[in-house]
MDAnalysis code that builds the backbone (N, CA, C; Angstrom):
import MDAnalysis as mda
import numpy as np

u = mda.Universe.empty(633, n_residues=211, atom_resindex=np.repeat(np.arange(211), 3), trajectory=True)
u.add_TopologyAttr("name", ["N", "CA", "C"] * 211)
u.add_TopologyAttr("resid", np.arange(1, 212))
u.add_TopologyAttr("resname", ["MET", "GLY", "LEU", "PRO", "LEU", "THR", "THR", "TRP", "PHE", "ALA", "ARG", "PHE", "CYS", "CYS", "LYS", "PRO", "THR", "ALA", "CYS", "TRP", "LEU", "ARG", "PRO", "GLY", "ASN", "TRP", "ALA", "GLY", "LEU", "CYS", "SER", "VAL", "LEU", "ALA", "ILE", "VAL", "THR", "LEU", "SER", "GLY", "VAL", "VAL", "GLN", "ALA", "ALA", "SER", "LEU", "GLN", "SER", "ALA", "ALA", "ALA", "GLN", "SER", "ASN", "ALA", "GLU", "LEU", "SER", "LEU", "GLN", "ARG", "GLN", "ARG", "PHE", "LEU", "ASP", "ALA", "MET", "ALA", "GLU", "LEU", "ARG", "THR", "GLY", "VAL", "GLY", "SER", "ARG", "TYR", "GLN", "THR", "LEU", "ARG", "GLN", "GLN", "LEU", "ASP", "ASP", "TYR", "PRO", "LEU", "VAL", "ALA", "TYR", "LEU", "ASP", "PHE", "GLU", "VAL", "TYR", "SER", "GLU", "GLN", "LEU", "HIS", "ASP", "LEU", "SER", "PRO", "GLU", "GLN", "ALA", "LYS", "GLU", "TYR", "LEU", "ALA", "GLY", "VAL", "ILE", "ASP", "SER", "PRO", "LEU", "HIS", "ASN", "ARG", "PHE", "LEU", "ALA", "GLN", "TYR", "LEU", "SER", "HIS", "LYS", "GLY", "ARG", "ASP", "ARG", "ARG", "TRP", "GLN", "ASP", "PHE", "LEU", "ALA", "VAL", "LEU", "ASP", "ALA", "PRO", "PRO", "ARG", "ASP", "VAL", "GLU", "LEU", "GLN", "CYS", "TYR", "TYR", "TYR", "ARG", "ALA", "LEU", "ARG", "GLU", "THR", "GLY", "LYS", "ALA", "THR", "GLU", "ALA", "TRP", "ARG", "GLY", "ALA", "GLU", "ALA", "LEU", "TRP", "ASN", "VAL", "GLY", "LYS", "SER", "GLN", "ASP", "LYS", "ALA", "CYS", "ASP", "PRO", "LEU", "PHE", "GLU", "ARG", "TRP", "MET", "SER", "ALA", "GLY", "ILE", "GLY", "PRO", "VAL", "MET", "ARG"])
u.atoms.positions = np.array([
    [-25.313, -51.750, 32.613],
    [-24.952, -50.899, 31.477],
    [-24.696, -51.773, 30.260],
    [-25.266, -51.485, 29.111],
    [-25.166, -52.317, 27.921],
    [-23.823, -52.197, 27.255],
    [-23.572, -53.138, 26.343],
    [-22.331, -53.099, 25.585],
    [-22.367, -51.991, 24.558],
    [-21.207, -51.403, 24.255],
    [-21.152, -50.449, 23.136],
    [-21.588, -51.133, 21.865],
    [-22.203, -50.362, 20.976],
    [-22.763, -50.926, 19.755],
    [-21.706, -51.619, 18.914],
    [-20.512, -51.044, 18.864],
    [-19.449, -51.659, 18.054],
    [-19.042, -53.007, 18.613],
    [-18.985, -53.114, 19.950],
    [-18.639, -54.396, 20.584],
    [-19.712, -55.427, 20.309],
    [-20.974, -54.995, 20.363],
    [-22.093, -55.907, 20.096],
    [-22.011, -56.470, 18.682],
    [-21.737, -55.569, 17.726],
    [-21.605, -56.022, 16.332],
    [-20.475, -57.033, 16.184],
    [-19.332, -56.710, 16.819],
    [-18.178, -57.576, 16.677],
    [-18.461, -58.957, 17.247],
    [-19.076, -58.990, 18.444],
    [-19.371, -60.271, 19.085],
    [-20.454, -61.035, 18.328],
    [-21.444, -60.296, 17.871],
    [-22.549, -60.938, 17.186],
    [-22.072, -61.603, 15.897],
    [-21.234, -60.900, 15.152],
    [-20.785, -61.408, 13.864],
    [-19.860, -62.602, 14.018],
    [-19.240, -62.757, 15.181],
    [-18.312, -63.864, 15.388],
    [-18.961, -65.071, 16.045],
    [-20.185, -64.944, 16.565],
    [-20.857, -66.048, 17.237],
    [-21.357, -67.070, 16.218],
    [-21.192, -68.345, 16.547],
    [-21.749, -69.369, 15.648],
    [-23.253, -69.257, 15.522],
    [-23.912, -68.846, 16.625],
    [-25.373, -68.759, 16.582],
    [-25.855, -67.735, 15.589],
    [-24.939, -66.812, 15.185],
    [-25.347, -65.788, 14.230],
    [-25.124, -66.226, 12.790],
    [-24.581, -67.450, 12.641],
    [-24.250, -67.889, 11.289],
    [-25.471, -68.011, 10.399],
    [-26.618, -68.331, 10.987],
    [-27.817, -68.460, 10.157],
    [-28.211, -67.125, 9.524],
    [-27.629, -65.995, 10.097],
    [-27.920, -64.690, 9.529],
    [-27.026, -64.356, 8.349],
    [-25.895, -65.053, 8.255],
    [-24.910, -64.611, 7.293],
    [-24.429, -65.696, 6.343],
    [-25.321, -66.264, 5.590],
    [-24.853, -67.125, 4.505],
    [-24.214, -66.261, 3.427],
    [-23.150, -66.697, 2.877],
    [-22.515, -65.941, 1.794],
    [-21.880, -64.664, 2.303],
    [-22.498, -63.503, 1.934],
    [-21.913, -62.174, 2.213],
    [-22.371, -61.573, 3.533],
    [-23.149, -62.289, 4.329],
    [-23.632, -61.681, 5.572],
    [-22.489, -61.356, 6.536],
    [-21.431, -62.132, 6.492],
    [-20.288, -61.850, 7.370],
    [-19.664, -60.513, 7.001],
    [-19.565, -60.266, 5.692],
    [-19.027, -58.990, 5.237],
    [-19.908, -57.833, 5.653],
    [-21.239, -58.038, 5.605],
    [-22.167, -56.986, 6.003],
    [-21.994, -56.644, 7.467],
    [-21.825, -57.655, 8.284],
    [-21.608, -57.410, 9.715],
    [-20.352, -56.576, 9.931],
    [-19.299, -56.870, 9.198],
    [-18.061, -56.116, 9.333],
    [-18.254, -54.659, 8.922],
    [-18.981, -54.477, 7.811],
    [-19.243, -53.120, 7.337],
    [-20.027, -52.332, 8.366],
    [-21.063, -52.969, 8.920],
    [-21.880, -52.289, 9.929],
    [-21.044, -51.896, 11.136],
    [-20.146, -52.773, 11.539],
    [-19.290, -52.472, 12.681],
    [-18.382, -51.288, 12.379],
    [-17.820, -51.243, 11.171],
    [-16.918, -50.156, 10.786],
    [-17.664, -48.832, 10.721],
    [-18.893, -48.872, 10.110],
    [-19.683, -47.644, 9.993],
    [-20.033, -47.096, 11.363],
    [-20.412, -48.003, 12.262],
    [-20.775, -47.573, 13.614],
    [-19.574, -46.981, 14.331],
    [-18.433, -47.650, 14.204],
    [-17.220, -47.143, 14.832],
    [-16.853, -45.772, 14.283],
    [-17.016, -45.604, 12.970],
    [-16.721, -44.318, 12.347],
    [-17.603, -43.215, 12.920],
    [-18.889, -43.518, 13.116],
    [-19.804, -42.530, 13.688],
    [-19.409, -42.144, 15.097],
    [-18.979, -43.140, 15.890],
    [-18.565, -42.864, 17.264],
    [-17.331, -41.967, 17.278],
    [-16.370, -42.287, 16.406],
    [-15.150, -41.486, 16.325],
    [-15.465, -40.059, 15.898],
    [-16.375, -39.915, 14.906],
    [-16.745, -38.582, 14.439],
    [-17.406, -37.769, 15.541],
    [-18.313, -38.402, 16.284],
    [-18.992, -37.705, 17.379],
    [-17.983, -37.269, 18.443],
    [-17.020, -38.149, 18.734],
    [-16.000, -37.802, 19.720],
    [-15.151, -36.632, 19.232],
    [-14.850, -36.629, 17.921],
    [-14.056, -35.537, 17.354],
    [-14.800, -34.218, 17.452],
    [-16.118, -34.247, 17.169],
    [-16.918, -33.029, 17.254],
    [-16.974, -32.505, 18.679],
    [-17.118, -33.426, 19.634],
    [-17.144, -33.008, 21.034],
    [-15.811, -32.390, 21.441],
    [-14.715, -32.987, 20.965],
    [-13.393, -32.452, 21.280],
    [-13.201, -31.069, 20.671],
    [-13.647, -30.889, 19.408],
    [-13.520, -29.590, 18.741],
    [-14.335, -28.529, 19.457],
    [-15.548, -28.904, 19.904],
    [-16.405, -27.954, 20.621],
    [-15.759, -27.538, 21.940],
    [-15.146, -28.508, 22.630],
    [-14.479, -28.200, 23.894],
    [-13.305, -27.259, 23.672],
    [-12.538, -27.508, 22.592],
    [-11.415, -26.639, 22.283],
    [-11.887, -25.232, 21.924],
    [-12.993, -25.157, 21.170],
    [-13.541, -23.860, 20.779],
    [-13.983, -23.067, 22.009],
    [-14.663, -23.735, 22.929],
    [-15.114, -23.066, 24.153],
    [-13.925, -22.585, 24.991],
    [-12.888, -23.409, 25.048],
    [-11.713, -23.037, 25.820],
    [-11.021, -21.831, 25.190],
    [-10.931, -21.818, 23.855],
    [-10.303, -20.695, 23.164],
    [-11.110, -19.418, 23.346],
    [-12.449, -19.541, 23.275],
    [-13.303, -18.369, 23.462],
    [-13.148, -17.806, 24.872],
    [-13.058, -18.692, 25.842],
    [-12.874, -18.255, 27.226],
    [-11.536, -17.535, 27.390],
    [-10.499, -18.060, 26.736],
    [-9.183, -17.425, 26.800],
    [-9.214, -16.052, 26.139],
    [-9.874, -15.963, 24.984],
    [-9.979, -14.689, 24.285],
    [-10.759, -13.668, 25.101],
    [-11.811, -14.125, 25.750],
    [-12.608, -13.219, 26.587],
    [-11.752, -12.637, 27.714],
    [-10.927, -13.473, 28.323],
    [-10.073, -12.991, 29.409],
    [-9.018, -12.027, 28.882],
    [-8.490, -12.302, 27.705],
    [-7.523, -11.386, 27.103],
    [-8.154, -10.025, 26.816],
    [-9.404, -10.071, 26.361],
    [-10.116, -8.822, 26.080],
    [-10.287, -8.002, 27.354],
    [-10.698, -8.651, 28.440],
    [-10.881, -7.951, 29.711],
    [-9.552, -7.407, 30.229],
    [-8.498, -8.177, 30.056],
    [-7.173, -7.709, 30.486],
    [-6.739, -6.494, 29.665],
    [-7.032, -6.537, 28.364],
    [-6.665, -5.411, 27.490],
    [-7.431, -4.150, 27.875],
    [-8.716, -4.294, 28.179],
    [-9.505, -3.145, 28.607],
    [-8.943, -2.560, 29.896],
    [-8.510, -3.425, 30.811],
    [-7.926, -2.956, 32.061],
    [-6.607, -2.230, 31.802],
    [-5.834, -2.721, 30.846],
    [-4.560, -2.083, 30.512],
    [-4.764, -0.680, 29.965],
    [-5.869, -0.463, 29.259],
    [-6.122, 0.845, 28.668],
    [-6.259, 1.942, 29.707],
    [-6.623, 1.573, 30.924],
    [-6.769, 2.584, 31.976],
    [-5.424, 3.212, 32.341],
    [-4.341, 2.511, 32.047],
    [-3.014, 3.030, 32.352],
    [-2.261, 3.443, 31.096],
    [-2.948, 3.398, 29.949],
    [-2.301, 3.802, 28.706],
    [-2.068, 2.628, 27.781],
    [-1.749, 2.953, 26.532],
    [-1.537, 1.915, 25.529],
    [-0.073, 1.498, 25.574],
    [0.242, 0.646, 26.541],
    [1.618, 0.199, 26.716],
    [1.915, -1.086, 25.961],
    [3.103, -1.643, 26.222],
    [3.540, -2.837, 25.504],
    [2.671, -4.048, 25.834],
    [2.218, -4.140, 27.081],
    [1.365, -5.288, 27.431],
    [0.035, -5.205, 26.680],
    [-0.512, -3.989, 26.570],
    [-1.754, -3.844, 25.790],
    [-1.521, -4.261, 24.340],
    [-0.429, -3.820, 23.753],
    [-0.144, -4.137, 22.361],
    [-0.038, -5.644, 22.156],
    [0.582, -6.335, 23.115],
    [0.697, -7.791, 23.020],
    [-0.670, -8.449, 23.060],
    [-1.521, -7.996, 23.975],
    [-2.871, -8.559, 24.081],
    [-3.688, -8.251, 22.836],
    [-3.564, -7.023, 22.333],
    [-4.342, -6.630, 21.155],
    [-3.992, -7.481, 19.942],
    [-2.734, -7.817, 19.781],
    [-2.310, -8.631, 18.650],
    [-2.898, -10.041, 18.685],
    [-3.303, -10.470, 19.865],
    [-3.860, -11.813, 20.010],
    [-5.384, -11.823, 19.879],
    [-5.974, -10.657, 19.603],
    [-7.435, -10.545, 19.600],
    [-8.010, -10.167, 18.237],
    [-7.248, -10.332, 17.182],
    [-7.720, -9.908, 15.856],
    [-9.053, -10.544, 15.466],
    [-9.281, -11.791, 15.885],
    [-10.502, -12.506, 15.491],
    [-11.591, -12.453, 16.556],
    [-11.362, -11.730, 17.644],
    [-12.362, -11.672, 18.713],
    [-13.477, -10.702, 18.319],
    [-14.740, -11.099, 18.481],
    [-15.856, -10.267, 17.983],
    [-15.915, -8.853, 18.550],
    [-15.413, -8.640, 19.762],
    [-15.535, -7.332, 20.399],
    [-14.272, -6.481, 20.291],
    [-13.340, -6.902, 19.467],
    [-12.070, -6.175, 19.404],
    [-12.253, -4.740, 18.915],
    [-13.307, -4.487, 18.136],
    [-13.555, -3.122, 17.641],
    [-13.789, -2.150, 18.790],
    [-14.282, -2.640, 19.928],
    [-14.493, -1.756, 21.072],
    [-13.156, -1.320, 21.679],
    [-12.167, -2.207, 21.630],
    [-10.829, -1.810, 22.082],
    [-10.279, -0.697, 21.195],
    [-10.382, -0.896, 19.890],
    [-9.866, 0.109, 18.954],
    [-10.622, 1.425, 19.092],
    [-11.911, 1.346, 19.372],
    [-12.704, 2.559, 19.591],
    [-12.136, 3.368, 20.756],
    [-11.855, 2.685, 21.842],
    [-11.318, 3.372, 23.022],
    [-9.961, 4.002, 22.714],
    [-9.132, 3.277, 21.995],
    [-7.794, 3.785, 21.688],
    [-7.869, 4.978, 20.743],
    [-8.595, 4.824, 19.649],
    [-8.666, 5.900, 18.657],
    [-9.371, 7.144, 19.199],
    [-10.316, 6.944, 20.100],
    [-11.013, 8.093, 20.678],
    [-10.067, 8.975, 21.487],
    [-9.002, 8.380, 21.990],
    [-8.004, 9.137, 22.748],
    [-6.900, 9.693, 21.854],
    [-6.920, 9.320, 20.586],
    [-5.851, 9.731, 19.675],
    [-6.370, 10.570, 18.516],
    [-7.522, 11.191, 18.682],
    [-8.155, 11.903, 17.572],
    [-7.299, 13.042, 17.036],
    [-6.543, 13.683, 17.900],
    [-5.757, 14.827, 17.446],
    [-4.736, 14.418, 16.388],
    [-4.149, 13.252, 16.571],
    [-3.100, 12.797, 15.658],
    [-3.595, 11.740, 14.666],
    [-4.849, 11.372, 14.775],
    [-5.364, 10.305, 13.913],
    [-5.533, 10.827, 12.480],
    [-4.998, 10.091, 11.538],
    [-5.086, 10.515, 10.137],
    [-6.433, 10.104, 9.542],
    [-6.860, 10.760, 8.475],
    [-8.100, 10.358, 7.800],
    [-8.051, 8.909, 7.317],
    [-6.870, 8.460, 6.892],
    [-6.731, 7.079, 6.422],
    [-6.983, 6.082, 7.549],
    [-6.449, 6.379, 8.724],
    [-6.690, 5.506, 9.873],
    [-8.167, 5.513, 10.257],
    [-8.764, 6.692, 10.230],
    [-10.185, 6.799, 10.582],
    [-11.044, 6.019, 9.595],
    [-10.766, 6.154, 8.324],
    [-11.566, 5.461, 7.305],
    [-11.398, 3.949, 7.395],
    [-10.203, 3.512, 7.705],
    [-9.968, 2.071, 7.854],
    [-10.793, 1.516, 9.013],
    [-10.786, 2.244, 10.129],
    [-11.577, 1.787, 11.276],
    [-13.073, 1.823, 10.950],
    [-13.534, 2.899, 10.343],
    [-14.950, 3.048, 10.018],
    [-15.422, 1.943, 9.071],
    [-14.568, 1.564, 8.128],
    [-14.930, 0.497, 7.196],
    [-15.110, -0.835, 7.924],
    [-14.343, -1.032, 8.986],
    [-14.435, -2.284, 9.738],
    [-15.632, -2.372, 10.654],
    [-16.270, -1.227, 10.947],
    [-17.436, -1.236, 11.847],
    [-18.666, -0.667, 11.148],
    [-18.716, -0.821, 9.838],
    [-19.773, -0.193, 9.050],
    [-21.171, -0.615, 9.499],
    [-21.321, -1.841, 9.989],
    [-22.642, -2.334, 10.416],
    [-22.819, -2.300, 11.927],
    [-21.945, -1.583, 12.603],
    [-21.984, -1.526, 14.067],
    [-22.400, -0.141, 14.539],
    [-23.025, -0.037, 15.715],
    [-23.322, 1.286, 16.291],
    [-22.059, 2.117, 16.511],
    [-20.909, 1.451, 16.576],
    [-19.659, 2.175, 16.758],
    [-19.340, 3.079, 15.570],
    [-19.870, 2.753, 14.400],
    [-19.555, 3.537, 13.201],
    [-19.968, 4.992, 13.373],
    [-21.245, 5.229, 13.654],
    [-21.728, 6.606, 13.793],
    [-21.144, 7.306, 15.016],
    [-20.931, 6.564, 16.090],
    [-20.351, 7.160, 17.292],
    [-18.939, 7.659, 17.018],
    [-18.150, 6.832, 16.366],
    [-16.769, 7.232, 16.106],
    [-16.700, 8.345, 15.059],
    [-17.537, 8.238, 14.030],
    [-17.538, 9.269, 12.995],
    [-17.874, 10.634, 13.597],
    [-18.869, 10.676, 14.477],
    [-19.252, 11.941, 15.111],
    [-18.113, 12.494, 15.960],
    [-17.434, 11.630, 16.712],
    [-16.315, 12.087, 17.538],
    [-15.186, 12.628, 16.671],
    [-14.871, 11.903, 15.622],
    [-13.785, 12.323, 14.734],
    [-14.098, 13.672, 14.097],
    [-15.301, 13.817, 13.535],
    [-15.674, 15.058, 12.855],
    [-15.735, 16.236, 13.819],
    [-16.294, 16.014, 14.990],
    [-16.386, 17.086, 15.970],
    [-14.994, 17.578, 16.371],
    [-14.089, 16.646, 16.568],
    [-12.732, 17.017, 16.961],
    [-12.022, 17.781, 15.847],
    [-12.081, 17.258, 14.630],
    [-11.406, 17.923, 13.510],
    [-12.049, 19.276, 13.208],
    [-13.366, 19.373, 13.402],
    [-14.042, 20.649, 13.186],
    [-13.598, 21.691, 14.188],
    [-13.530, 21.328, 15.458],
    [-13.086, 22.280, 16.484],
    [-11.632, 22.702, 16.255],
    [-10.834, 21.787, 15.713],
    [-9.430, 22.102, 15.417],
    [-9.253, 22.819, 14.084],
    [-10.349, 22.964, 13.342],
    [-10.329, 23.601, 12.023],
    [-9.378, 22.889, 11.048],
    [-9.360, 21.609, 11.170],
    [-8.539, 20.814, 10.252],
    [-9.467, 20.321, 9.142],
    [-9.722, 21.224, 8.232],
    [-10.805, 21.033, 7.267],
    [-10.538, 19.916, 6.260],
    [-9.336, 19.770, 5.828],
    [-9.030, 18.687, 4.886],
    [-9.270, 17.323, 5.535],
    [-8.818, 17.184, 6.775],
    [-9.032, 15.925, 7.495],
    [-10.520, 15.682, 7.735],
    [-11.244, 16.753, 7.983],
    [-12.686, 16.655, 8.212],
    [-13.387, 16.111, 6.968],
    [-13.126, 16.712, 5.837],
    [-13.821, 16.337, 4.603],
    [-13.378, 14.993, 4.059],
    [-12.180, 14.558, 4.407],
    [-11.608, 13.346, 3.810],
    [-12.394, 12.073, 4.118],
    [-13.181, 12.080, 5.190],
    [-13.899, 10.855, 5.563],
    [-15.377, 10.906, 5.171],
    [-15.780, 11.965, 4.466],
    [-17.197, 12.160, 4.155],
    [-17.491, 12.047, 2.666],
    [-18.667, 11.488, 2.358],
    [-19.168, 11.467, 0.982],
    [-20.398, 12.371, 0.835],
    [-20.940, 12.808, 1.965],
    [-22.150, 13.636, 1.965],
    [-22.182, 14.441, 3.255],
    [-23.001, 15.495, 3.323],
    [-23.092, 16.280, 4.565],
    [-23.562, 15.416, 5.736],
    [-23.033, 15.639, 6.920],
    [-23.504, 14.903, 8.101],
    [-24.948, 15.290, 8.427],
    [-25.609, 14.482, 9.227],
    [-26.989, 14.786, 9.626],
    [-27.046, 15.707, 10.838],
    [-26.073, 15.589, 11.706],
    [-26.045, 16.405, 12.920],
    [-25.819, 17.870, 12.560],
    [-26.566, 18.789, 13.187],
    [-26.500, 20.207, 12.844],
    [-25.116, 20.789, 13.128],
    [-24.557, 20.509, 14.286],
    [-23.222, 21.023, 14.598],
    [-22.225, 20.582, 13.533],
    [-22.283, 19.323, 13.148],
    [-21.352, 18.804, 12.151],
    [-21.641, 19.373, 10.761],
    [-22.896, 19.674, 10.491],
    [-23.213, 20.345, 9.226],
    [-22.561, 21.725, 9.170],
    [-22.598, 22.428, 10.277],
    [-21.961, 23.753, 10.325],
    [-20.474, 23.642, 10.034],
    [-19.827, 22.662, 10.649],
    [-18.416, 22.438, 10.375],
    [-18.216, 22.041, 8.908],
    [-19.120, 21.248, 8.386],
    [-18.996, 20.767, 7.003],
    [-19.001, 21.942, 6.022],
    [-19.950, 22.853, 6.169],
    [-20.028, 23.979, 5.229],
    [-18.899, 24.983, 5.458],
    [-18.442, 25.088, 6.679],
    [-17.251, 25.911, 6.928],
    [-16.035, 25.288, 6.241],
    [-15.958, 23.959, 6.296],
    [-14.846, 23.264, 5.638],
    [-14.887, 23.482, 4.133],
    [-16.090, 23.440, 3.560],
    [-16.212, 23.691, 2.125],
    [-15.745, 25.106, 1.787],
    [-16.159, 26.062, 2.610],
    [-15.766, 27.457, 2.366],
    [-14.250, 27.612, 2.424],
    [-13.630, 26.973, 3.389],
    [-12.186, 27.119, 3.575],
    [-11.376, 26.313, 2.568],
    [-12.031, 25.444, 1.831],
    [-11.306, 24.666, 0.817],
    [-11.727, 25.062, -0.599],
    [-12.273, 26.277, -0.716],
    [-12.531, 26.823, -2.039],
    [-13.868, 26.497, -2.667],
    [-14.817, 25.985, -1.895],
    [-16.128, 25.649, -2.441],
    [-17.189, 26.560, -1.824],
    [-17.031, 27.853, -2.078],
    [-17.882, 28.855, -1.435],
    [-19.344, 28.714, -1.841],
    [-19.614, 28.428, -3.101],
    [-21.001, 28.351, -3.557],
    [-21.783, 27.293, -2.780],
    [-21.175, 26.126, -2.617],
    [-21.833, 25.064, -1.846],
    [-21.947, 25.466, -0.383],
    [-20.933, 26.143, 0.124],
    [-20.950, 26.568, 1.527],
    [-22.085, 27.548, 1.789],
    [-22.280, 28.530, 0.894],
    [-23.344, 29.519, 1.097],
    [-24.717, 28.882, 0.947],
    [-24.821, 27.895, 0.082],
    [-26.093, 27.185, -0.049],
    [-26.434, 26.466, 1.251],
    [-25.442, 25.871, 1.846],
    [-25.655, 25.206, 3.129],
    [-25.964, 26.185, 4.237],
    [-25.286, 27.335, 4.216],
    [-25.544, 28.361, 5.232],
    [-26.983, 28.839, 5.162],
    [-27.470, 29.033, 3.954],
    [-28.856, 29.486, 3.792],
    [-29.840, 28.467, 4.343],
    [-29.593, 27.194, 4.071],
    [-30.483, 26.140, 4.567],
    [-30.474, 26.085, 6.090],
    [-29.311, 26.271, 6.678],
    [-29.212, 26.245, 8.135],
    [-29.811, 27.492, 8.769],
    [-29.769, 28.591, 8.056],
    [-30.304, 29.847, 8.583],
    [-31.829, 29.845, 8.600],
    [-32.422, 29.317, 7.568],
    [-33.877, 29.402, 7.407],
    [-34.614, 28.273, 8.128],
    [-34.418, 28.194, 9.436],
    [-35.082, 27.156, 10.222],
    [-35.976, 27.743, 11.308],
    [-35.926, 29.049, 11.494],
    [-36.798, 29.678, 12.480],
    [-36.374, 29.466, 13.919],
    [-35.128, 29.090, 14.142],
    [-34.643, 28.924, 15.524],
    [-33.134, 29.116, 15.525],
    [-32.596, 29.320, 16.711],
    [-31.146, 29.484, 16.840],
    [-30.448, 28.158, 16.538],
    [-29.318, 28.279, 15.861],
    [-28.549, 27.086, 15.538],
    [-27.366, 26.951, 16.487],
    [-26.658, 25.849, 16.347],
    [-25.490, 25.586, 17.177],
    [-24.443, 26.688, 16.996],
    [-23.686, 26.945, 18.060],
    [-22.666, 28.000, 18.008],
    [-21.626, 27.749, 16.914],
    [-21.464, 26.495, 16.527],
    [-20.507, 26.183, 15.470],
    [-20.901, 26.819, 14.153],
    [-22.182, 27.227, 14.029],
    [-22.653, 27.865, 12.803],
    [-22.330, 29.348, 12.741],
    [-22.035, 29.977, 13.869],
    [-21.837, 31.431, 13.891],
    [-20.762, 31.905, 12.910],
    [-19.576, 31.273, 12.885],
    [-18.569, 31.729, 11.908],
    [-19.038, 31.565, 10.464],
    [-19.806, 30.522, 10.200],
    [-20.330, 30.313, 8.846],
    [-21.284, 31.429, 8.463],
    [-22.212, 31.753, 9.350],
    [-23.183, 32.819, 9.065],
    [-22.488, 34.174, 8.899],
    [-21.489, 34.427, 9.722],
    [-20.774, 35.709, 9.639],
    [-20.073, 35.859, 8.293],
    [-19.426, 34.774, 7.855],
    [-18.745, 34.844, 6.556],
    [-19.750, 34.962, 5.412],
    [-20.863, 34.286, 5.562],
    [-21.925, 34.322, 4.551],
    [-22.466, 35.750, 4.392],
    [-22.727, 36.388, 5.514],
    [-23.259, 37.750, 5.484],
    [-22.217, 38.753, 4.995],
    [-20.974, 38.594, 5.456],
    [-19.933, 39.537, 5.047],
    [-19.604, 39.414, 3.564],
    [-19.957, 38.275, 2.967],
    [-19.740, 38.092, 1.529],
    [-20.816, 38.793, 0.712],
    [-21.823, 39.363, 1.407],
    [-22.889, 40.083, 0.714],
    [-23.942, 39.186, 0.114],
    [-23.970, 37.946, 0.552],
    [-24.944, 36.988, -0.007],
    [-26.061, 36.723, 0.997],
    [-25.697, 36.640, 2.254],
    [-26.681, 36.347, 3.297],
    [-27.487, 37.590, 3.659],
    [-28.426, 37.440, 4.597],
    [-29.259, 38.566, 5.023],
    [-28.425, 39.648, 5.698],
    [-28.902, 40.867, 5.604],
    [-28.219, 42.000, 6.242],
    [-28.807, 42.175, 7.632],
    [-27.961, 42.083, 8.640],
    [-28.421, 42.245, 10.020],
    [-28.390, 43.700, 10.416],
    [-29.507, 44.209, 10.949],
    [-29.598, 45.617, 11.345],
    [-29.565, 45.740, 12.853],
])
């Protein structure tokens, strides 16, 4: 096994036989080369140490995540809360929050929902959670909470029915009837969530008269 490069430099620069290489400033050059080489070795060792620490931390975080998921099966207790607080920077932590919030939709405020949605805007969890939240608030007829997280009508037909019902119940009848007409004129039966909307539309004397 050969000598480390730094040892070779040190020995070489101190040997009399190397003197013919270093008239004048050559001795200084040898010292510089030895220092530069040593610096590179130290830097490489530091990078390896940092990588090992990073891998160890990631492994610890992964285990905490799995433990937190297991805790959720028995409820959001104090042990779950402790684990969750240690996972703020873990890439999959949004899945934990998804599971928790999905079980708390009845009491979840629009502000909490919007905060979560903003954090998963580029994730498949965004549309999944938004649909769950809207469906729940629509079935509960909590129209203000329903509309608070939306900037435009949803794409899903059931949620559109809830959306226009919400508009009607919050004083925006003209927009609601326009939506009812669009949902009616499709040539097929719509989701049952649309029935109350159509009934109100017709009873207002704007929609078609059913004979």
